[in-house]
C-alpha positions, 0 to 999 in steps of 0.5 A: 648061637648054634647057627654061627658055624654055618658061616665058616665054609662052603660045601658040595654035596650029593644025596645019600638018602631020600625020604618023603619030605626029607633029604640028607646029604653029606657035604665036604666043607671048603675053606675059602672055596679052595681048601677041603676041611672035612665032611659033614651032614646036611639035612633038609626037610619040609615041616609045616610049610617051612624048610628045616635045615640041620647041619652037623660036623663030626658028632656036633650039631652045628646049626638048626634053622627053619625058614618059610618054604615060600621064602625061596632064598637068593643066590649070592656070595656070603655077605660081608656083614658077618663079624664072626667071619671077619674076626676069623679071617684076621688071624688066618690072614696074619698067619698067611702073611707070615708064611708068605714073607718067609719066601722072599726072606729065604730067597734073599738068604737067611744070612742077609735077611736076618743079618742086620736090624735094618734087613730084619725090619724090612722083612717085617714090613713085607709081613705086615703089608701082606696082612691086609692083602691076604685079608682082602683076598679072603673076602674075595673068596667068600663062598657062593650060597643061599641067602635068606633075608629076614632071618637074622643069624646073630652074626651081624647079618639081617639074613641067614646064609647057607654056604656051598662050594660051587656057584653051580650047585648053589644055583641048582639048590635054589631051583630045587627049593623053588620046585619044592615050594611049588609042589608043597603038599601032603601028597607029593614029596619034593624033587630030589636034591641035585648032586654036587656040580663042579666047574673046571674052575672049581676043581682048579681052585681046589688044586691051586688052594691045596698047592699054595697051602702045602708050598707055604708050610713046606717052605716054612719048615725048610726055612726053620732048618736053614735059620737053625743052621745059620744061627749055629754058625754064628750068623742070623743074629741081627749083627750088622758087623758080621753081615758081609762075612756071613753073606760071603762065607756063611760064617762071621769074621772072627778076626774083625 
């Protein structure tokens, strides 16, 4: 299914080229409404009373969908029914939970969190409890976009979803589509596609999203360095007999 990629991210776009019956935009793709991924190309053109949507990323033609022009799509969040997105979110949530569990681990201290089997297992509990929490958070961050009922996407949904980065831009495009349907005809081109509209909360979401990703990755790298140093000193080996000494001095009690 070539259209499967359309469910992976939202986008924001401004028009770069306007011709008769055709509009070309260059979208920035966002993951979980906060994390910019890459720039793509979105083309909408009216062909035989239908809207032809083509989406490309890099040199790959990722989606090609044709929808009746009169079937103006609904403004909604991405449907839960997409099994492709759910399968994608599971391993990403697993990784996010792992990176997050390193924060309390390093706050507690590497010598303690990895100093005994019980403490190590407790950190594992934090990791696996965080997995469904992050998964649910990703579902709440489903992008806004255009939902076209009656056009199955092959991914578990009974309609095609076209994602956008912001609610304001998705709403504007719905209004543009409706205007294009009203003015459909050989003598008049559709009105221009509105530029990307970002509310302050959209900008804040992007800033927070990038900050969280950078913080988690930086903490993971710092944790790796700390654990490597801890192990080189003979600690952090799940050895309860050296826990107190490693916690107090940073070294195992060699005379115990």
